[in-house]
N, C-alpha and C positions, 0 to 999 in steps of 0.2 A: 767408715774407716777406709783408708786407702793405703795401698802398698804399691811401690814403684820399682821397676827394674828396667833394664835396657830393652827387654823383649816385649813387655806388655804392661797394661795398667789395669788393676783390679779395683772394683768398688762394690759396695753393698748398697743396693737400692733401698730406700727407707720403707718402701711398701712391699718388699719381699722378693726382689729379683737379684740374683748374682749376675754380674755382667763383666766380662773380661774381653779386652781388645788386645790382640797380638800384634805388636809392632813389626814382627818378622813376617807378617803375612801368613801365619799358620792358622790360627783360629780366632774367631770372635765367638765367644760362647756365652750362653745364657742358661742358667739352671734355675727354674722357677720353684719357689716354695712359699706357700701362704704363711708359713710359720717363721721364716727367717726375717729378722728385724734389723732396724738401724742399730749400729754399734755406737754407744754413747761415749765417745772420747773427744768431744768438743770439736769435731770436724763437720763441715757442711757437706751434705750428700745431695748432689743434684739428681733430680728424677730422670730416669731413662726415657727418652723421647721415642725411641724406635720400638720398644716393647713394653707398653704400659701395663702396670699391675694394679688391679682394683681391690686388693685384699685389705682388710682392716688392720690397723696398726696395733701391736701389742708391745708391752714392755719386755725388755730382755735384760738379763743379768750377764755382765761380761767379766770374765776372769782373765785379767792381764797380768798375772803374777810372773809370767815369763815375758821378757821384753819382745820376743819375736813371735809370740803366739797369742791367740785369743780364742776363747770358747764362747759360743752363744749357748747358755745353759738353761734358759727358760723356754726353750722351743724343742719340738721333736727333732728338728734338723740341726745337728751340731756342725760347727765350722772350726777348722784348725788351719791357720795360715802361718807359714814360716819360710825361711830362706835356706836353701841347700842346693848343692850341685850347680852353683853359680846361676840359679834361677829362682823365681818365686814358686812356692809350692802350696797347694791347697788340698785339704781333705774335707769332704762333706760326708756326714754320717747320719742316717736315719736309724736310730738305735732300736734294739730289741727292748721289749718291756722289762726284761730282767737282764742283769749283767752290770758291767762297769765300763760304760762307753768311753769315759774320759781316759781310763787306763788303756783301753784298746787303741784310742787315738794316739796316745803317747808311744805305745809300742810300734804303731805304724810309722810315726815320725822317726823313731829310733832306727827302724829298718832303712829308711831313706838315708839317714846320716851314716849308718854303717856302710852302705854301698858307696857313699861319697868317700869315706875314709879308706876304703879298700881299693877303689877303682879310679879315683881321680888322678889324672896325669899332672895336675897342678899342685898336689900335696906331696912334698918331698918324702914323707914317711909312709905313703900309701903302698899297698902291695904292688900296684902297677908301676909306680915310680921306681921302686927298688928293683923290679925286673928290668925296666928300661935302662937303668944306670949300671946294672951289673955287667962287667966286662967278660965274664965267663960265658961260654957258648951253651953250657948246660946248667940250668938254674932250678933249684927246688923252690917252689912257691907255695902259697897257702892253697888249701884244697878249694876254697871259694874262687880264687883267681883261676886255678886250673880248670874248674868247671865252666866258668863263664868264657874263658878264652877258647876252650875246646868247642863250645857251642858256636862261638864266633867263626872258628875255622870251618865248622860244619856248614854254617850259613854261606861262607865264601864258596865252598864246593857246590852247594845247592844252587847258587845264583851265578855260577860260572865266573866268579871273581868280581862281579859287579859290587858286591859287598865284600869289603876286605879290611880287617882290623889292623893290618900291618902297614899303615900309611902315615905313621906319626912323623917320620923324617920328611915326607913330602909336605905335610901340613906346616912343619917348622920352616921349611924352605920358602914359604910365602909369607912368613912373619907371624904366624899364629903360634907363638911360643910361650904365651902366658894367657891368663883368663881374658876373655874378650873385653871386659871392663877396663883392662889394663893395656890392650892393644891400641896404639895410637892410630889416628885416622890415616896416616901414611907411614909405611915401613919401607925398609931397604934391604930385605933379606934376599938371599940367592943360594942356589944349590952349588956345592962344589963340583967342578967339572969332572972330578975323579970319583965322586960318590956313586956307589952301586945302588940301584933301586931294588927294593925287596918287595916280595909279594907273599900272600898267605901260604903258598907252597914251600916257602923257605922255613916255615915254623912247624914244629911238632909238639904235641902235648901228650904226655903219658899221664892220663888223669888218675889212674889207680895209685900212682906214687907222687903225683903233683910235680912232675918234672917237665920243664920247658926246654926245648932245644932249638937254637936258631943261630945263624951266623952273627958275628959282631956287627952292630949297626942296624940290625932289624929291630924296630921299635913299634910298640902297640899303642893304639888309641881306642879305648872302649867307650868313649863319651856317650853317644846316643844309645848304644846297646846297653850300657850299664844303667842309664836313666830309665829305659823301658823296663829292664829287669827289676829295678828298684820300685817302680810303680806297681808291678805285679806282686812283689814281695810285701809292699805296704798294704795292698788290698787284702792279701791273705790273712793279715793280722786282724781284719775286720769281719772275718767269716762268722756267720751266725746272726748278724744284724739284718734288719729289714732291707737296708740299702746302703750303698756307699759309693763315693766317687773320689778317685785320687787323680790329681792333676799336677804333674811335675813339668812346669814350663811348656805345656801344650801336649805332653805325653799323657793321655787320659785313659784310665781304666775304670769301668763301672761294674757294679753288681747289684742285683735287686732293684728297688725302686725308691725314688724320693717320697716324701710324705704326702704330697698332694698332686702328683702327676703320674701318668701311665709309663713314662720313660724319663731318662735323663736327656736333656736336649742340648746339643752342641751345634752352634751356628758357625758356618765357615764363611770367611770373607775373602776378597780378592787381593788383600794386602794393602789396599788403599781405603779401607773402611767401608767398602760397598758389600753388603751382604749378598751371598750367592745361594746359600742353602742352609737348611736346618736339619740336622741328623738326630734321629732318636736312637738312644742306646739303652739296653738293659744289661745283659751280661756280655759285654764286649769292650773293645779298646779301639782307640783312634790315635794316630800320630801323623805328623807332617814333616816333610823335608823341603827346604826352600833355599834358593840361591840368593834371595834378597837380603837377608840378614842372618847371622852377622856378615858384614862385608866391609872392606876397607881398600885402600890403594897401596899396592906394593910396587915399587920402582916405576911409578907412573901408570900402572895398569890396575883396573878394578878387579879385585879378587874376592872370593868367598870361601867358606870353610868346608864345603863338600868336595872331596877329592874324587876324581875318576881314577880308580886304581890302575886302569889300563894305560893311562897317560902320565899319571903323577901330577896332573894339573887340575885346577878347579873345574868341576863338571860343567859341560856345555852341551845342551840338547835342545829340543824344540819346546821344552817346558821350563818354567821357573818355580813350580811348586807341585808337589805330589802329596796327597793325603790318602791314608789307607785305614779302613776298618778291618780289624782282625780279631782273633780269639784272645790274644794276649797283647800287651803293650810292647813286649820284646819283639814279637813277630811283626807288629805294625811298624815299629821303628825300622827294622831291617827292610821290609817291603817298601816303605816310603822312600828310603834312600835309593833302593834299586830302581824304583819307578821314576825318580828324579833323574838319575844318571842315564837310564836307558830311554827315557822319553815317553811320549803319549802312547797309551794303550799297550804298554810293555808288560802290564800285569793283568791278570784276570782271575776270577774265582775258580775257574774250571781247569786251568793249566796245571800240570804237576807241581810246579813251584808254588803256585797260588794255593793249592790244596795243602801242601806241606807246611806253608806258613799260616794256614787258617784264615786266608784272606776272604772277607765277606763283601768287600767293595773297594773301589779305588777311584780317585778323581784327580784331575790335573788342571792347572792353569798354564796355557801356552805363552810363549813369548809375545804372541799377538793378542793376549788377554782373552783367549777363548776358553770357556769352561767345558771340560770333557769329563765324562764319568761312565763307569761300567754299569751294567744292569743291576748288579748287586748293590752298588752305591745307591742307585735309584730306589731300591726297595727299602732302604733305611731313611730316605729323605721324607721329611714331613712338611716341606714348604720353605720358601725363602724368607 
């Protein structure tokens, strides 16, 4: 079975390997399981050449009662694949002996969809879209939005403004005013000469009463932060099982172990299909921020979606990619963006910001294609 999206290609190897390639240069990941089998939906599955599996084949029963999901139900490792938050989503579950794993998988999926419905800037009826379109300077919002936005502002303070959720106007000014699937290869957007730029310091959240205060025109983008939080929330629905992995377009959170390996393995590539490293995860998260994709041309200039809040322009440092291992996917998302904007070796496991974000390791790919990593990253590496 194959699923396609703008960012990556997923396939199930017939001998038991899950293999994903990230077109954005974020991750190429392989999760091995001797129990995971070919999904019989009349599609041909080419064998993986770079990571052979020698496990015996077994029959699998596939439940495709929902058009966007499939379960492998005759194996200890269950797989749920669906589309949400404008990306491909994957949940792998090594279920406990007792319980209702299929129901737990559905609850995890529902949590992801809930986060999309609340925090997507592309859905006109989402909590976030209603806040951004409200002309009042003081707006009561849902408690869920108040909580996430409050954390976003705390991350902005922690990172000295390198992470800043109040950048939506800047993103729109370079043509990213719709989902990336709908953004043309060339746009002609520009900022008004009289528009004031806003920063996180212009916004306040009174979380106890869910009240947001900001000047007119200050708008919020929670994209990566919400995706990381959704991965954490989805994994929480799978507590009590032997192991689980949630992957929301490269934002990955794991717990426990798969059914046949000591760790969940995530292999990072250089964005051009060349493998750099393989990271072993147990109870941890990993996320990547990259300037390579999504990218497009605006007014003749190549641009991408990561805004440097200090300049209001697409980030430009000595790196094109930053990956972070952390305690939660939300923390990994924040740290990866900061590491991309601030450049190589701007993160560490021991600095105060790193400790506050639960960073366990960080790696960068420079503009000269050099692979750099902290000591903590190296401790999670199990080989290229």
